[in-house]
C-alpha positions in Angstrom: 14.5 151.9 61.3 11.2 150.1 60.5 9.4 147.8 62.9 9.7 144.1 62.2 6.3 142.4 61.3 4.2 141.4 64.3 4.6 137.7 63.5 8.4 138.1 64.1 8.1 139.7 67.5 8.1 137.8 70.8 7.6 138.8 74.4 10.5 138.9 76.9 10.0 135.4 78.3 10.0 133.9 74.8 13.0 136.0 73.8 15.0 134.8 76.8 14.1 131.1 76.1 15.0 131.5 72.5 18.6 132.6 73.2 19.0 130.6 76.5 19.5 133.5 78.9 17.5 134.9 81.9 14.8 137.5 81.3 17.0 140.0 83.2 19.7 139.6 80.6 17.2 140.6 77.8 16.4 143.7 79.8 20.1 144.5 80.3 20.7 144.1 76.6 18.0 146.7 76.0 19.5 149.1 78.5 22.9 148.7 76.9 21.6 149.3 73.4 22.4 145.8 72.3 18.8 144.9 71.6 15.8 146.9 70.3 12.6 146.9 72.3 9.3 147.1 70.6 5.8 147.0 71.9 3.9 149.1 74.4 4.9 150.4 77.8 3.4 147.4 79.5 4.4 144.8 76.9 7.9 144.5 75.6 8.5 142.6 72.3 11.6 141.7 70.5 12.5 140.8 66.9 13.3 137.1 66.7 15.7 137.8 63.8 17.7 140.3 65.9 17.8 137.8 68.8 19.2 135.2 66.5 22.0 137.5 65.4 22.8 138.3 69.0 22.7 134.6 70.0 25.2 133.7 67.3 27.5 136.6 68.2 30.8 136.2 69.9 30.1 138.7 72.7 26.9 137.2 74.0 
């Protein structure tokens, strides 16, 4: 899998705001394999396109 372009990645707080869930939910989705985490060890980033698909999904 290739990394999404930098301009499509957002930090945890923005990811949570984008889909209307708490930041803890974003972290749970990563642990469960539902969401891919990018970035460095101290800075998590998420693909906004992947977040959009998850937000539209029935099992959010």
